[in-house]
Backbone as a ProteinNet text record, in pm:
[ID]
protein_1_A
[PRIMARY]
MNWFKYNGKAKLIKWAEKFSAVTDCLEICKIPAIRLTVSIENIAEILSAITWIEFLGKELLNIGERIVNLERLYNQRLGLDRKDEWLLGRFRNEPVPEGNSKGEIIDENCMLEEYYSLKGWNKKGLPIENKLKDLKIII
[TERTIARY]
6183.8	6314.8	6268.2	6362.2	6323.8	6416.9	6388.3	6481.4	6533.5	6473.4	6531.7	6644.2	6653.4	6765.5	6907.4	6867.2	7017.5	7040	6946.8	6969.6	7096.3	7185.8	7289.6	7433.6	7394	7499.3	7615.9	7534.7	7606.5	7699.9	7654.5	7755.1	7848.3	7850.8	7936.8	8056.9	8000.2	8060.9	8179.6	8122	8178.1	8283.4	8288.1	8366.5	8511.9	8449.7	8571	8633.6	8578	8650	8776.1	8749.3	8830.9	8931	8906.8	8977.1	9098.2	9036.6	9122.8	9224.1	9165.4	9265.9	9375	9360.5	9445.7	9556.3	9499.1	9603.7	9668.4	9599.7	9684.4	9783.8	9765.8	9890.8	9958.9	9953	10057.2	10095.3	10062.5	10107.4	10049.5	9953.7	9903.6	9788.6	9819.2	9727.5	9571.8	9501.7	9340.3	9311.3	9320.3	9236.8	9303.3	9412.3	9472.1	9429.3	9437.1	9385.2	9264.6	9155.1	9030.8	8992.5	9045.1	9030.9	9100.9	9204.6	9260.2	9186.3	9109.5	9014.9	9126.1	9222.3	9299	9223.2	9196.5	9121.4	9199.2	9118.5	9190.1	9259.7	9235.7	9276.4	9405.5	9401.9	9547.5	9656.6	9586.3	9675.7	9727.7	9671.3	9709.8	9844.1	9802.4	9882.4	10000.9	10000.4	10129	10207.7	10129.1	10196	10257.3	10182.7	10249.4	10352.4	10378	10514.4	10601.1	10585.3	10668.6	10740.1	10643.7	10675.9	10688.8	10680.8	10680.9	10600.5	10495	10373.6	10249.4	10181.1	10064.1	9952.9	9895	9775.4	9673.3	9538.5	9421.8	9338.5	9280.9	9210.9	9103.9	9053.5	8961	9047.2	9169.5	9231.3	9263.8	9310.8	9350	9253.7	9109.4	8987.2	8965	9004.2	8969.3	9068.3	9197.3	9289.3	9207.9	9193.2	9127.4	9027.7	8916.7	8841.6	8867.1	8965.1	9050.2	9104.5	9184.2	9197.3	9093.6	9001.6	8875.5	8809.6	8827.2	8754.3	8848.9	9001.3	9074.3	9085.2	9039.5	9041.4	8959.1	8843.6	8724.1	8705.6	8792.8	8823.2	8894.4	9021.5	9079.8	8989.3	8922	8841.6	8741	8683.9	8584.2	8677.9	8818.3	8894.7	8900.8	8912.9	8916.7	8755.2	8664.3	8539	8426.2	8470.1	8393.7	8289.4	8179.4	8079.9	7985.8	7884	7807.9	7775.7	7756.4	7736	7811.3	7914.3	8075.9	8071.2	7964.3	7944.5	7877.1	7920.9	7843.8	7937.4	7844.9	7892.8	7904.1	7960.1	8009.9	7861.4	7830.5	7700.8	7671.2	7786.4	7738	7654.8	7713.4	7629.2	7529.9	7486.3	7355.8	7243.8	7295.6	7188.7	7195.5	7295.9	7240.5	7228	7120.5	7073.8	7176.5	7191.6	7305	7271.8	7396	7381.7	7333.6	7399.2	7350.8	7376.4	7327.4	7328.2	7223.7	7238.6	7136.1	7036.5	7113.9	7059	7055.4	7047.2	7005.5	6890.8	6907.7	6804.2	6794.4	6840.4	6844.4	6941.2	6896.5	6971.7	6996.6	7115.7	7158.8	7118.7	7039.4	7013.7	7116.1	7181.5	7300.5	7227.6	7162.1	7099.7	7055.4	7003.9	6935.1	7012.2	7156.3	7260.6	7314	7351.9	7441	7344.8	7238.8	7142.2	7194.6	7201.5	7223.1	7384.7	7475.6	7568.1	7673	7599.6	7653.4	7617.4	7484.5	7434	7539.2	7566.8	7644.8	7796.4	7830	7973.5	7970.7	7863.9	7862.6	7887.1	7844.3	7823.3	7720.2	7709.6	7601.5	7503.3	7424.5	7359.4	7437.3	7540.1	7616.1	7732.1	7747.5	7865	7980.9	7965.3	8089.2	8094.5	8214.8	8213.2	8174	8078.3	8020.4	8143.2	8121.7	8234.6	8208.1	8101.8	8141.6	8216.3	8193.8	8265.4	8399.5	8455.6	8586.2	8648.6	8583.2	8609.6	8621.4	8529.1	8526.5	8662.4	8681.4	8843.9	8936.4	8924.6	9037.7	9120.8	9041.7	9088.1	9107.6	8987.6	8994.7	8972.8	9005.8	8997.8	8873.4
4423.6	4444.5	4466	4441.9	4448.2	4552.3	4668.3	4755	4730.8	4640	4614.6	4513.5	4400.7	4333.2	4413.7	4510.2	4625.9	4740.6	4760.9	4879.5	4862.9	4961.6	4977.3	4919.6	4826.9	4774	4846	4956.7	5067.9	5125.6	5156.5	5222.8	5152.3	5036.6	4945.1	4922.6	4907.1	4905.1	5033.2	5142.7	5264.1	5270.4	5228.6	5242.4	5123.9	5031.1	4904.8	4968.6	5026.7	5066.3	5163.4	5275.5	5361.2	5264.9	5194.7	5129.1	5027.2	4971.6	4883.5	4977.6	5107.7	5196.6	5219	5271.5	5293.2	5162.1	5056.8	4938.6	4900.5	4924.8	4867.2	4977.7	5109.4	5203.2	5189.5	5145.7	5096.4	4953.9	4885.6	4732.4	4662.8	4683	4596.6	4472.3	4385.3	4262.2	4297.8	4321.9	4343.9	4220.3	4101.1	3998.6	3988.3	3970	3945.2	4087.8	4195.7	4322.4	4306.7	4273.1	4257.1	4133.6	4047	3929.4	3933.8	4052.3	4072	4195.8	4209.9	4359.9	4491.2	4501.3	4609.8	4741.4	4876.2	4943.6	5038.7	5145.9	5255.5	5364.3	5351.8	5415.3	5367.6	5211	5141.9	5185.7	5156	5184.5	5332.9	5434.6	5564.9	5590.2	5515.1	5526.7	5455.9	5360.2	5280.6	5369.3	5446.7	5512.7	5628.7	5695.4	5806.8	5792.1	5686.2	5600.5	5614	5539	5534.1	5637.6	5724.4	5862.9	5981.3	5967.5	6100.2	6218.6	6178.7	6273.4	6227.5	6303.3	6268.3	6237.4	6127.7	6069.8	6032.7	6094	6036.7	5956.2	5832.5	5734.1	5820.6	5922.6	5987.8	6042.3	6076.1	6149.3	6063.2	5909.6	5814.4	5764.1	5801.5	5714.6	5848.3	5967.4	6085.9	6041.2	6017.1	5992.7	5870.9	5763.9	5645.2	5695.9	5792.5	5825	5930.1	5995.4	6057.5	5940.4	5844.3	5739.9	5691.4	5655.3	5608.9	5673.2	5800.6	5901.2	5915.7	5942.4	5930.5	5828.3	5701.6	5606.5	5585.3	5629.7	5661.3	5766	5849.9	5973.6	5879.4	5804.5	5732.5	5662.3	5590.9	5489.8	5562	5713.5	5767.5	5791.3	5836.7	5882.3	5769.8	5652.5	5514.2	5488.8	5581.3	5562.4	5440.2	5425.4	5337.6	5431	5379.6	5430.4	5309.8	5353.8	5264.3	5140.5	5152.2	5022.4	4927	4955.3	4844.9	4824.5	4875.7	4822.7	4686.8	4569.4	4494.7	4345.6	4273.3	4152.9	4024.4	3936.2	3827.7	3743.7	3690.2	3610.9	3519	3464.9	3373.2	3460	3581.4	3652.2	3717.5	3707.1	3769.1	3675.1	3543	3470.7	3321.5	3317.8	3203.8	3259.9	3192.1	3233	3219.1	3298.3	3275.2	3164.5	3079.2	2940.8	2914.2	3012.9	3010	3125.9	3155.4	3279	3322.9	3483.7	3565.7	3579.8	3607.3	3597.6	3472.1	3350.1	3227.4	3240.9	3216.8	3195.7	3321.6	3447.3	3588.9	3588.8	3659.1	3691.9	3821.8	3861.8	4024.4	4111.1	4203.1	4328	4443.1	4429.3	4546	4664.6	4681.7	4829.6	4880.1	4811.1	4851.8	4928.4	4847.2	4917.4	5016.5	4997.3	5124.5	5252	5271	5414.9	5452.4	5382.3	5422.9	5468.2	5371.3	5341.9	5502.1	5535.3	5671.4	5766.5	5767.3	5895.2	5913.7	5804.2	5804.2	5860.2	5836.2	5875.3	6016.5	6082.2	6209	6193.7	6068.3	6060.3	6058.1	6108.5	6111.2	5975.6	5964.3	5817	5762.7	5820.4	5741	5685.8	5720.5	5636.6	5722	5864.1	5944	6079.4	6113.8	6189.5	6311.7	6376.3	6537	6634.8	6739.4	6870	6894.8	6891.7	6941.6	6844.6	6698.4	6601.6	6612	6645.8	6635.2	6776.5	6914.3	7010.6	6968.2	6890	6857.8	6790.6	6708.4	6602.5	6708.6	6793.4	6907.2	6851.5	6742.7	6706.7	6838.1	6895.3	7011.4	7120.9	7248.5	7343.4	7473.2
10226.8	10297.4	10464.6	10531.3	10691.9	10765.4	10736.3	10806.7	10927.4	11032.7	11145.2	11157.4	11040.1	11035.3	10989	10965.6	10907.1	10976.5	11069.7	11139.4	11242.2	11214.6	11307.6	11226.4	11139.1	11061.5	10978.6	10913.9	10848	10927.2	11057.8	11125.3	11201	11195.4	11250.4	11142.4	11036.2	10881.7	10885.7	10892.4	10885.3	10983.8	11121.3	11209.7	11167.8	11132.3	11092.1	10996.4	10897.2	10758.8	10814	10901.5	10966.9	11065.2	11112	11228.5	11149.2	11041.4	10953.5	10879.1	10824.5	10766.4	10840.6	10968.6	11081.4	11096.3	11102.1	11162	11019.3	10909.2	10777.8	10765.7	10796.2	10766.6	10884	10994.1	11114.3	11064	11001.8	10963	11093.5	11158	11267.5	11222.2	11209.7	11203.9	11253.7	11218.2	11283.3	11322.8	11285.6	11354.1	11514.4	11541.2	11666.2	11720.2	11661.3	11742.7	11793.8	11721.2	11734.2	11858.9	11833.3	11924.4	12055.5	12058.3	12180.5	12252.6	12161.9	12207.5	12243.2	12144.6	12108.4	12083.7	12181.7	12143.7	12065	12001.6	11904.3	11995.4	12144.7	12231.7	12267.6	12274	12272.9	12186.5	12045.3	11937.6	11956.7	11992.1	11990.1	12113.8	12225.1	12352.3	12306.3	12202.1	12163.9	12055.4	11998.4	11872	11928.3	12023.3	12075.2	12178.5	12217.2	12307.9	12197.9	12068.9	11993.4	11917.7	11868.9	11806.2	11898.8	12035.6	12124.6	12043.2	11974.4	11950.4	11994.2	12072.3	12122.7	12020.9	12025.8	11960	12037.4	11983.2	12065.3	11973.8	12019	11954	11863.4	11870.5	11775.7	11683.2	11687.2	11586.2	11477.6	11541.3	11438	11363.6	11477.2	11368.6	11240.4	11275.6	11160.5	11065.2	11090.6	11005.7	10916.6	10979.2	10902.7	10799.6	10829	10798	10668	10644.5	10556.1	10445	10530.1	10404.6	10347.2	10409.5	10308.8	10203.5	10257.9	10152.3	10032.7	10099.6	9965.3	9837	9926.9	9837.1	9737.6	9800.9	9725.8	9601.9	9657.9	9536	9413.6	9456.5	9364.2	9253.5	9326.5	9294.3	9186.5	9229.5	9139.2	9013.2	9011.3	8932.4	8823.3	8854.7	8756.7	8718.9	8774.8	8697.4	8776.5	8925	9010.9	9075.4	9092.8	9191.2	9232.9	9277.6	9325	9270.8	9143.3	9043.3	9059	9105.6	9119.9	9251.9	9344.7	9496.5	9505.3	9501.6	9530.4	9592.4	9700.6	9741.1	9650.3	9687.4	9617.6	9608.6	9482.3	9469.8	9590.7	9618.6	9747.7	9865.2	9887.6	10012.8	9968.9	9840.3	9810.4	9761.5	9754.1	9700.4	9798.9	9892.2	9970.4	10120	10178.2	10326.9	10395.9	10509.4	10601.7	10685.7	10696.4	10754	10914.6	10974.1	11118.9	11190.1	11306.8	11403.5	11396.7	11458.7	11456.2	11331.9	11202.6	11073.5	10995.6	11072.2	11009.3	10918.9	10784.8	10675	10606	10632.6	10587	10446.4	10370.3	10244.9	10258.3	10249.8	10236.9	10145.3	10168	10075	10081.5	10022.6	10010.8	9986.2	9862.3	9853.7	9987.9	10058.1	10170.5	10266	10280.9	10373.1	10300.8	10178.4	10102.2	10146.8	10127	10158.7	10306.2	10391.3	10539.6	10524.2	10491.3	10468.3	10439.6	10284.3	10227.4	10293.9	10351.7	10429.1	10570	10616.1	10742.1	10695.6	10591.2	10552.2	10485.3	10452.9	10393.6	10279.4	10170.4	10047.6	9998.3	9853.1	9764.6	9729.9	9686.6	9670.1	9551	9493	9389.2	9465	9579	9681.3	9668.6	9641.3	9622.3	9738.9	9784.1	9887.5	9841.8	9898.2	9886.2	9939.2	9852.1	9877.7	10032.9	10111.8	10277.7	10337.4	10286.2	10380	10370.5	10242.3	10203.8	10260.1	10304.6	10364.5	10518.7	10544.1	10710.3	10710.5	10665.9	10679.9	10641.4	10573.7	10538.5	10428.7	10332	10202.5	10079.7	10110.9	10041.1	10097.6	10074.8	10142.8	10106.4
[MASK]
+++++++++++++++++++++++++++++++++++++++++++++++++++++++++++++++++++++++++++++++++++++++++++++++++++++++++++++++++++++++++++++++++++++++++++

């Protein structure tokens, strides 16, 4: 396991999930938004203009984080947890064909530890009580 090849990727995935949750709720297609470098601040500005309610990018990302955690709680209710978190076989078994990671095979367990820790989830991939309180999902 090479820690350096995964360093920082969990943080990027966490941000992308929050951004995606926001764009999904607003029915904004992510691909053009990312290609056109539409920032979360741009989205907040547009939403504020449309609704006449002041939004900040940081607030939208917080809403996205709440959504991701609520989805995880729903999945937990269905009995899903870390054992169900896996990439398709192709991504686990075939070396990356090109780019900076050419020849590498993804070790998802390596990234999950950092990912869960950044998200405030336990080792089974479930939100901990303090995280749910911080997000005002529970009181």
